[in-house]
C-alpha positions, -999 to 999 in steps of 0.1 A, spaced: 88 -589 298 81 -554 308 52 -538 290 50 -508 280 21 -482 279 18 -453 257 1 -422 276 -26 -407 244 -33 -370 250 -72 -375 238 -85 -343 246 -55 -324 256 -45 -294 236 -20 -279 259 10 -286 245 34 -277 276 16 -303 294 18 -329 266 55 -328 273 61 -322 307 36 -350 314 53 -373 284 21 -379 267 26 -387 227 33 -359 205 37 -366 167 63 -342 157 49 -313 135 72 -289 152 95 -282 115 62 -271 104 54 -249 132 89 -232 124 83 -227 90 45 -207 97 70 -185 121 96 -179 98 83 -177 65 52 -153 71 32 -129 90 -6 -136 93 -25 -165 86 -60 -179 84 -62 -224 87 -96 -241 86 -100 -275 98 -128 -295 114 -136 -301 150 -107 -319 169 -82 -321 139 -54 -302 162 -57 -269 156 -57 -260 194 -29 -280 197 -13 -261 173 -21 -228 186 -9 -241 220 27 -252 202 29 -218 185 25 -201 218 51 -222 234 78 -215 208 68 -178 209 76 -177 247 109 -192 240 105 -227 264 132 -241 247 133 -269 271 99 -284 260 112 -287 221 142 -309 231 146 -338 209 118 -325 181 127 -312 149 127 -273 157 154 -280 178 178 -280 154 162 -255 132 157 -226 157 191 -208 174 181 -182 188 147 -185 210 138 -151 216 109 -146 239 79 -123 226 49 -111 243 19 -138 231 -18 -123 230 -34 -159 231 -74 -156 227 -96 -186 230 -132 -185 216 -142 -221 219 -158 -225 251 -189 -203 254 -222 -203 248 -227 -168 221 -267 -167 226 -263 -129 227 -242 -100 223 -230 -93 252 -219 -130 257 -190 -124 231 -182 -90 247 -178 -109 279 -153 -130 267 -129 -104 246 -135 -84 281 -122 -114 300 -92 -116 275 -87 -75 273 -87 -73 311 -60 -104 315 -41 -82 292 -44 -47 309 -30 -67 340 1 -70 323 8 -39 303 -19 -11 316 -57 -1 314 -55 32 309 -82 23 278 -102 -3 301 -133 21 293 -131 19 257 -149 -4 225 -127 -38 228 -106 -31 196 -96 2 212 -84 -17 240 -69 -47 220 -46 -20 197 -35 0 230 -22 -37 247 -6 -44 216 12 -12 214 22 -10 252 28 -46 249 58 -38 221 69 -5 239 74 -24 277 84 -56 261 109 -42 237 96 -71 212 71 -74 187 36 -90 197 24 -128 188 -16 -130 183 -33 -164 188 -67 -167 180 -83 -202 184 -118 -210 169 -122 -172 157 -154 -181 144 -172 -197 169 -197 -169 178 -208 -171 139 -211 -205 134 -235 -213 167 -259 -187 153 -260 -199 115 -298 -191 112 -297 -161 130 -286 -130 108 -296 -104 129 -275 -116 162 -246 -129 133 -247 -92 123 -238 -78 157 -215 -102 164 -194 -101 131 -193 -63 136 -178 -65 170 -151 -93 154 -149 -70 123 -136 -44 140 -117 -63 169 -99 -90 144 -88 -55 117 -68 -40 147 -42 -65 136 -39 -44 105 -37 -11 120 -11 -23 148 13 -44 118 41 -21 130 40 -36 164 31 -75 152 55 -101 147 29 -127 139 -11 -133 135 -23 -163 138 -64 -177 134 -82 -208 131 -115 -223 125 -137 -245 114 -155 -220 85 -145 -194 65 -160 -158 63 -150 -141 33 -131 -109 35 -160 -86 28 -177 -97 58 -149 -106 90 -118 -104 69 -121 -71 51 -101 -49 75 -75 -80 80 -64 -83 40 -32 -89 44 -40 -125 60 -26 -159 44 -55 -182 44 -31 -214 45 -63 -238 44 -53 -257 10 -22 -251 5 2 -284 0 32 -271 26 7 -270 54 -17 -299 44 1 -319 71 -1 -295 100 -29 -304 117 -45 -343 110 -24 -373 109 -5 -389 78 -3 -426 73 35 -423 77 29 -407 112 12 -436 120 38 -463 112 66 -444 124 47 -434 165 18 -462 168 33 -491 146 36 -513 180 2 -499 194 -14 -512 161 1 -544 165 -20 -544 196 -53 -531 182 -50 -560 156 -44 -585 180 -75 -572 201 -94 -577 172 -84 -610 157 -65 -592 128 -35 -593 114 -17 -561 114 -21 -554 75 -55 -558 80 -56 -533 114 -40 -504 88 -65 -514 62 -95 -512 88 -79 -480 104 -76 -466 67 -110 -477 59 -125 -460 87 -108 -426 98 -82 -415 67 -93 -397 36 -91 -360 48 -81 -344 17 -77 -304 20 -66 -292 -14 -65 -313 -50 -38 -342 -48 -30 -339 -13 -19 -364 11 -48 -379 28 -52 -374 67 -65 -395 97 -89 -378 119 -63 -380 148 -92 -380 177 -107 -413 164 -74 -429 157 -57 -420 194 -93 -429 208 -94 -465 188 -57 -475 200 -61 -461 231 -95 -484 239 -83 -510 211 -118 -510 198 -130 -496 165 -160 -473 171 -172 -441 157 -154 -416 180 -148 -381 159 -188 -383 150 -200 -392 181 -188 -361 203 -209 -339 180 -238 -343 158 -244 -321 127 -274 -308 141 -269 -273 122 -260 -293 88 -297 -309 85 -313 -278 93 -292 -261 66 -303 -287 44 -338 -285 48 -338 -248 48 -324 -246 17 -336 -275 0 -309 -295 -8 -309 -318 -29 -284 -349 -12 -274 -363 -46 -250 -333 -47 -234 -342 -18 -213 -363 -37 -227 -363 -73 -221 -322 -82 -190 -303 -88 -187 -276 -63 -167 -243 -73 -136 -229 -58 -155 -198 -49 -181 -213 -31 -161 -239 -11 -139 -212 0 -166 -196 17 -195 -196 40 -214 -167 30 -238 -177 9 -255 -206 30 -291 -195 25 -287 -210 -12 -263 -237 -8 -251 -249 24 -221 -273 6 -193 -255 21 -200 -252 56 -207 -290 51 -173 -295 39 -156 -272 64 -170 -290 86 -157 -325 81 -183 -342 66 -172 -343 31 -138 -335 14 -120 -332 -20 -121 -363 -38 -110 -344 -74 -105 -313 -90 -113 -297 -126 -87 -270 -126 -97 -253 -162 -132 -242 -142 -121 -245 -108 -145 -270 -96 -138 -299 -70 -158 -330 -68 -164 -338 -33 -170 -371 -13 -172 -385 22 -140 -389 35 -142 -418 55 -166 -447 67 -171 -434 102 -182 -402 90 -204 -414 61 -222 -436 87 -223 -415 111 -239 -387 85 -265 -414 69 -278 -424 102 -286 -390 113 -304 -382 84 -322 -411 86 -350 -400 108 -355 -369 85 -367 -388 56 -380 -420 73 -407 -422 101 -380 -439 125 -388 -417 154 -425 -417 156 -421 -462 151 -382 -475 155 -396 -505 155 -410 -506 121 -377 -502 105 -344 -518 120 -315 -515 103 -297 -553 109 -333 -572 98 -335 -552 69 -298 -563 61 -308 -593 70 -336 -604 45 -317 -584 17 -290 -610 26 -312 -638 30 -330 -630 -4 -365 -622 14 -374 -590 -9 -410 -589 0 -400 -585 34 -378 -562 28 -398 -542 1 -426 -541 30 -404 -528 56 -387 -500 29 -426 -489 26 -433 -485 62 -399 -466 66 -420 -438 44 -451 -441 59 -464 -412 81 -431 -392 80 -441 -358 91 -450 -336 55 -436 -307 75 -402 -317 78 -399 -333 43 -412 -301 22 -415 -310 -15 -425 -345 -23 -402 -347 -51 -371 -335 -32 -378 -358 -4 -384 -388 -25 -348 -381 -43 -333 -373 -5 -346 -404 4 -333 -427 -21 -297 -408 -15 -303 -413 22 -317 -454 17 -286 -463 -13 -263 -450 7 -274 -469 42 -276 -504 22 -240 -498 8 -228 -498 42 -240 -531 47 -235 -543 8 -225 -538 -23 -243 -511 -43 -242 -501 -77 -256 -465 -78 -272 -455 -115 -256 -423 -135 -273 -400 -161 -264 -431 -189 -291 -450 -187 -281 -477 -163 -307 -495 -135 -315 -470 -105 -299 -497 -79 -278 -531 -86 -276 -549 -52 -252 -574 -47 -246 -599 -16 -224 -631 -14 -260 -653 -25 -286 -626 -43 -289 -604 -67 -315 -574 -65 -326 -548 -96 -340 -516 -83 -359 -495 -109 -379 -466 -85 -406 -441 -102 -427 -409 -95 -460 -410 -100 -460 -436 -122 -464 -476 -116 -448 -503 -104 -456 -522 -139 -436 -493 -155 -405 -497 -131 -403 -538 -143 -407 -533 -178 -380 -505 -180 -356 -532 -162 -365 -557 -192 -367 -533 -223 -335 -519 -209 -316 -552 -205 -304 -548 -173 -302 -578 -158 -280 -593 -188 -249 -586 -175 -256 -611 -145 -267 -639 -172 -238 -664 -163 -242 -656 -130 -255 -685 -107 -270 -663 -77 -307 -661 -77 -315 -624 -92 -349 -603 -83 -359 -573 -103 -380 -549 -82 -404 -523 -93 -410 -495 -72 -433 -461 -76 -436 -436 -52 -467 -413 -48 -461 -373 -43 -496 -371 -35 -497 -403 -8 -453 -394 -7 -448 -430 3 -441 -463 -16 -476 -470 -31 -470 -499 -53 -438 -523 -60 -436 -552 -77 -408 -583 -75 -403 -602 -107 -376 -632 -112 -358 -657 -91 
């Protein structure tokens, strides 16, 4: 029997190349037709490597009238005219914007290319003047309205978060440049901008206030990313091969894909989406791994967390207003919006009455990668990695060795760089968040809420651990609380050995200075 192979378009963002060279394409063209025919100006925010560039490229091929590329796709039965329009495609992704001149250089490159087609009479003027002149000339020369596609509109701004002076310079340039689309509206068929983050209308889009932000529109949620049904429809045989390669049943394999890569929700109660980059890499390499996270670590986000003295508990335990979630203009006070828009958090719930969102990690890949990236920030792992080895720590928890893993836990917090830590109480809280989450990746962890339950219960196949943490008190007080509150009572009939562990953190020493173990 002849074996068939799928060509996965990993790293290929050009629709024409995908179609001509036989790469697999998951049909999104019904939504492309709706975008093209039901509106005029759009903005879409999605995390990196989520398919934004491919969407832009698909729109470009559609508006250039390349009908042959769409044979067999949904749009072939929807579109009747296949009219050709002049397309101005701006890609701001592949550039290091370390100066105002770097941005002007990339804009100038695009402008010169278009001026070669439509005339360069305004070549010595400012970018926005040249842009509007090109739009008008393209319309008059072709007799067709102009299509403007901007990929990663925000890259110059996100690369300079924290550098307010340079960011303000670039914001001023982009505001005037993008604002041209409103001034030249009579010549424009469609304007479409994509990016990771949304800078509010006050800062960037104030001159383009006729744009529809479709980032949270239910109709367009599946336009980027992959739904579970799309995976079944397009990759079922390949999932079977992945299952066989990893000694899983097909159902188990689907469940593991879902656990690792599903869970992105861009509006309340919307369908969940899989990260396409991780999914395609997993199917192609027949191996589960953290592909998306490893292509770009959240260095910027960690910097923002430190600058804002952010309490990590609020990442998953707090509520966020819709206004804050929709814009990244208030990063100094709260970095949550850029963390969400970058794909490290997703919508888990929504209170319509108060317009508040509950956020959480979308899947195991993101949580695992994010927590492991945060770990060196709140431990001394960088100075002496051998003192804390995750595998050894988890092994000690699983094998009933509380004294060993408490010694290791104390070592984690010793000799940490206080310049990085900042406020001692906040550091203590953030360390516990990181510790709980890290441990929860490997064993069952129940985290306390404000109702008086213990700080942490850890259960393995063979053991139960009840933790109580104190700040500037004593391990005895922590153990006493476990006893007086009866935290162990729910496990009275459980046959597994149970350990009660009281831990005290010293704000002056900034470390675990006392712990006691009782039980078993």
